[in-house]
Backbone as ProteinMPNN parsed JSONL, in Angstrom:
{"seq_chain_A": "MIPSMIFLGLTAVFIYNVFFFNALHLASITSISLLSVTNPIMTLIGSAFIARRIPTKYQLIAVMLSFAGATMIITQGKTGF", "coords_chain_A": {"N_chain_A": [[-66.684, -10.596, -35.208], [-67.436, -10.494, -32.453], [-68.628, -13.097, -32.031], [-66.397, -14.742, -32.449], [-64.822, -13.935, -30.297], [-66.375, -14.696, -28.154], [-66.375, -17.443, -28.512], [-63.578, -17.995, -28.222], [-63.241, -17.213, -25.547], [-64.993, -19.056, -24.144], [-63.802, -21.495, -24.811], [-61.259, -21.128, -23.793], [-61.749, -21.0, -21.004], [-62.762, -23.489, -20.622], [-60.621, -25.17, -21.352], [-58.67, -24.287, -19.48], [-59.894, -25.172, -17.064], [-59.966, -27.965, -17.515], [-57.199, -28.594, -17.529], [-56.596, -27.632, -14.914], [-58.108, -29.304, -13.144], [-57.097, -31.762, -13.878], [-54.522, -31.403, -13.043], [-54.862, -31.376, -10.313], [-54.821, -34.039, -9.597], [-52.212, -34.683, -9.892], [-50.5, -33.054, -8.464], [-49.799, -31.197, -5.426], [-52.345, -29.42, -3.548], [-51.511, -27.01, -2.62], [-49.377, -26.321, -4.387], [-50.795, -26.105, -6.777], [-52.567, -24.012, -6.134], [-50.788, -21.911, -5.782], [-49.811, -21.626, -8.408], [-52.144, -20.899, -9.658], [-52.577, -18.426, -8.44], [-50.574, -16.921, -9.563], [-51.384, -16.388, -12.122], [-52.622, -13.767, -12.804], [-50.294, -12.237, -12.76], [-48.685, -13.359, -14.762], [-50.342, -12.841, -16.899], [-50.292, -10.057, -17.086], [-47.543, -9.615, -17.564], [-47.301, -10.98, -19.982], [-49.059, -9.414, -21.616], [-47.61, -7.102, -21.568], [-45.352, -7.766, -23.107], [-46.306, -9.074, -25.452], [-48.569, -7.635, -26.446], [-47.572, -5.139, -26.237], [-48.289, -3.372, -24.203], [-48.083, -0.993, -21.749], [-47.687, -1.391, -18.331], [-49.628, 0.092, -15.73], [-48.851, 2.128, -12.79], [-50.233, 1.214, -10.596], [-50.874, -1.405, -11.393], [-48.3, -2.508, -11.449], [-47.577, -2.314, -8.767], [-49.487, -4.022, -7.706], [-48.64, -6.468, -8.877], [-46.124, -6.721, -7.659], [-46.962, -7.034, -4.969], [-48.453, -9.345, -5.206], [-46.431, -11.134, -5.992], [-44.794, -11.022, -3.806], [-46.483, -12.071, -1.841], [-46.913, -14.707, -2.832], [-44.285, -15.631, -2.64], [-43.882, -15.587, 0.092], [-45.605, -17.549, 0.886], [-44.491, -19.81, -0.401], [-41.945, -19.903, 0.712], [-42.586, -20.25, 3.299], [-42.578, -18.082, 5.011], [-40.025, -17.792, 5.836], [-37.048, -15.954, 5.918], [-33.965, -14.991, 4.35], [-30.912, -16.801, 3.467]], "CA_chain_A": [[-65.692, -10.318, -34.182], [-67.948, -10.867, -31.128], [-68.764, -14.532, -31.945], [-65.09, -15.375, -32.268], [-64.354, -13.628, -28.96], [-67.191, -15.544, -27.249], [-65.808, -18.781, -28.708], [-62.305, -18.09, -27.573], [-63.478, -17.089, -24.099], [-65.526, -20.263, -23.661], [-62.815, -22.611, -24.964], [-60.13, -20.895, -22.822], [-62.219, -21.377, -19.632], [-62.893, -24.993, -20.623], [-59.255, -25.739, -21.376], [-58.135, -24.006, -18.158], [-60.476, -26.068, -16.048], [-59.502, -29.296, -17.783], [-55.831, -28.704, -17.012], [-56.579, -27.397, -13.481], [-58.602, -30.5, -12.432], [-56.13, -32.886, -14.096], [-53.291, -31.134, -12.188], [-55.174, -31.734, -8.955], [-54.526, -35.444, -9.412], [-50.782, -34.92, -10.025], [-49.657, -32.176, -7.575], [-50.454, -30.815, -4.151], [-53.271, -28.304, -3.668], [-50.72, -25.792, -2.419], [-48.743, -26.0, -5.628], [-51.85, -25.679, -7.753], [-53.06, -22.731, -5.733], [-49.759, -20.909, -6.141], [-49.859, -21.442, -9.848], [-53.394, -20.121, -9.951], [-52.435, -17.019, -7.907], [-49.647, -16.205, -10.419], [-52.011, -16.131, -13.4], [-52.664, -12.321, -13.163], [-48.907, -11.749, -12.97], [-48.265, -13.818, -16.027], [-51.139, -12.125, -17.87], [-49.725, -8.67, -17.152], [-46.218, -9.717, -18.242], [-47.603, -11.337, -21.406], [-49.615, -8.283, -22.288], [-46.586, -6.106, -21.738], [-44.468, -8.164, -24.18], [-47.032, -9.412, -26.722], [-49.447, -6.526, -26.933], [-46.87, -3.881, -26.055], [-49.037, -2.479, -23.287], [-47.253, -0.547, -20.637], [-48.481, -1.475, -17.13], [-49.747, 1.259, -14.891], [-48.15, 2.009, -11.531], [-51.031, 0.361, -9.76], [-50.626, -2.816, -11.848], [-46.971, -2.919, -11.021], [-47.64, -2.482, -7.306], [-50.253, -5.257, -7.447], [-47.766, -7.572, -9.287], [-45.123, -6.853, -6.545], [-47.598, -7.558, -3.757], [-48.778, -10.74, -5.485], [-45.189, -11.927, -6.021], [-44.363, -11.101, -2.405], [-47.376, -13.043, -1.124], [-46.594, -16.059, -3.313], [-42.968, -15.94, -2.11], [-44.076, -15.793, 1.51], [-46.195, -18.898, 0.987], [-43.497, -20.834, -0.872], [-40.837, -20.015, 1.683], [-43.232, -20.439, 4.575], [-42.295, -16.9, 5.785], [-38.585, -17.782, 6.198], [-36.245, -15.047, 5.108], [-32.518, -15.288, 4.432], [-30.429, -17.784, 2.554]], "C_chain_A": [[-66.228, -10.83, -32.815], [-68.109, -12.385, -31.038], [-67.471, -15.229, -31.719], [-64.538, -15.084, -30.825], [-65.073, -14.52, -27.942], [-66.615, -17.008, -27.308], [-64.473, -18.98, -28.037], [-62.378, -18.001, -26.062], [-63.97, -18.406, -23.493], [-64.473, -21.455, -23.749], [-61.611, -22.373, -24.033], [-60.533, -21.273, -21.433], [-62.311, -22.918, -19.607], [-61.516, -25.612, -20.524], [-58.556, -25.521, -20.06], [-58.605, -24.921, -17.136], [-60.113, -27.5, -16.276], [-58.109, -29.507, -17.225], [-55.761, -28.539, -15.505], [-57.008, -28.643, -12.791], [-57.738, -31.697, -12.712], [-54.903, -32.702, -13.24], [-53.573, -31.505, -10.746], [-54.833, -33.213, -8.652], [-52.964, -35.663, -9.358], [-49.938, -34.104, -9.008], [-50.47, -31.835, -6.331], [-51.345, -29.602, -4.344], [-52.507, -27.019, -3.454], [-50.025, -25.333, -3.704], [-49.675, -25.451, -6.695], [-52.338, -24.3, -7.443], [-52.067, -21.597, -6.026], [-49.708, -20.578, -7.627], [-51.021, -20.622, -10.259], [-53.238, -18.654, -9.569], [-51.519, -16.253, -8.863], [-50.247, -15.882, -11.824], [-52.14, -14.617, -13.733], [-51.33, -11.758, -13.493], [-48.49, -12.087, -14.342], [-49.078, -13.127, -17.142], [-50.591, -10.678, -18.115], [-48.367, -8.69, -17.882], [-46.392, -10.045, -19.716], [-48.13, -10.202, -22.184], [-48.578, -7.194, -22.542], [-45.654, -6.453, -22.963], [-45.135, -8.399, -25.542], [-47.768, -8.299, -27.281], [-48.773, -5.15, -26.804], [-47.634, -2.872, -25.245], [-48.2, -2.2, -22.083], [-48.154, -0.614, -19.365], [-48.494, -0.139, -16.357], [-49.043, 1.089, -13.564], [-48.914, 1.14, -10.579], [-50.922, -1.135, -10.065], [-49.333, -3.34, -11.341], [-46.951, -3.186, -9.522], [-48.409, -3.791, -6.983], [-49.412, -6.516, -7.8], [-46.686, -7.796, -8.185], [-45.745, -7.495, -5.325], [-47.949, -9.005, -3.992], [-47.56, -11.662, -5.398], [-44.727, -12.119, -4.576], [-45.219, -12.079, -1.572], [-47.075, -14.47, -1.52], [-45.239, -16.512, -2.785], [-43.073, -16.3, -0.64], [-44.686, -17.239, 1.749], [-45.227, -19.982, 0.652], [-42.436, -21.026, 0.19], [-41.326, -20.189, 3.136], [-42.832, -19.316, 5.567], [-40.839, -16.814, 6.261], [-37.843, -16.886, 5.303], [-34.778, -15.404, 5.279], [-32.242, -16.414, 3.467], [-29.99, -19.021, 3.232]], "O_chain_A": [[-65.509, -11.536, -32.108], [-67.737, -12.94, -30.003], [-67.385, -16.172, -30.933], [-63.864, -15.931, -30.24], [-64.465, -15.028, -26.999], [-66.417, -17.667, -26.287], [-64.242, -19.988, -27.368], [-61.617, -18.68, -25.373], [-63.455, -18.844, -22.465], [-64.345, -22.265, -22.83], [-61.014, -23.332, -23.543], [-59.711, -21.837, -20.71], [-61.946, -23.54, -18.609], [-61.283, -26.489, -19.693], [-57.911, -26.435, -19.546], [-57.796, -25.439, -16.366], [-59.955, -28.232, -15.299], [-57.861, -30.488, -16.525], [-54.964, -29.215, -14.854], [-56.307, -29.055, -11.867], [-57.639, -32.585, -11.865], [-54.304, -33.667, -12.764], [-52.663, -31.902, -10.018], [-54.581, -33.548, -7.495], [-52.487, -36.679, -8.853], [-48.787, -34.451, -8.741], [-51.655, -32.148, -6.221], [-51.095, -28.814, -5.257], [-52.844, -26.009, -4.072], [-50.062, -24.159, -4.072], [-49.377, -24.485, -7.396], [-52.515, -23.482, -8.347], [-52.439, -20.503, -6.449], [-49.582, -19.423, -8.033], [-50.909, -19.742, -11.113], [-53.703, -17.76, -10.275], [-51.662, -15.036, -8.977], [-49.625, -15.161, -12.604], [-51.796, -14.221, -14.847], [-51.199, -10.912, -14.378], [-47.985, -11.225, -15.061], [-48.54, -12.862, -18.217], [-50.475, -10.217, -19.25], [-48.11, -7.838, -18.733], [-45.73, -9.473, -20.582], [-47.713, -10.001, -23.325], [-48.624, -6.474, -23.539], [-45.243, -5.575, -23.72], [-44.636, -8.005, -26.596], [-47.644, -7.999, -28.468], [-49.335, -4.132, -27.21], [-47.636, -1.678, -25.544], [-47.664, -3.121, -21.467], [-49.218, 0.003, -19.314], [-47.526, 0.62, -16.344], [-48.661, -0.033, -13.234], [-48.308, 0.388, -9.815], [-50.883, -1.988, -9.178], [-49.248, -4.469, -10.857], [-46.371, -4.173, -9.068], [-48.015, -4.553, -6.099], [-49.477, -7.516, -7.084], [-46.386, -8.937, -7.836], [-45.155, -8.384, -4.711], [-47.775, -9.832, -3.097], [-47.607, -12.762, -4.847], [-44.327, -13.211, -4.173], [-44.71, -12.804, -0.717], [-46.989, -15.352, -0.665], [-45.07, -17.699, -2.505], [-42.411, -17.231, -0.181], [-44.31, -17.971, 2.664], [-45.15, -20.986, 1.36], [-42.069, -22.151, 0.53], [-40.523, -20.263, 4.066], [-42.752, -19.539, 6.774], [-40.466, -15.895, 6.989], [-37.945, -16.986, 4.08], [-34.403, -16.052, 6.255], [-33.12, -16.918, 2.767], [-29.547, -19.962, 2.573]]}, "name": "protein", "num_of_chains": 1, "seq": "MIPSMIFLGLTAVFIYNVFFFNALHLASITSISLLSVTNPIMTLIGSAFIARRIPTKYQLIAVMLSFAGATMIITQGKTGF"}
């Protein structure tokens, strides 16, 4: 069990970095940074649906703050429609 977890961890980090650095050639650093910031949000949502893990209230607060921060950056602080 442990060797397979180590293997999956190392390959996941390798694959993430390959895609991350290739994306730097194709998109702006702001877009890449925002996608990187949303990784914990997507992990929490994925674990809720796939592993059926119920997020704690602190995790939900953190997701809301992360989403609000990413939204502020994307909209450059402009509110309204």
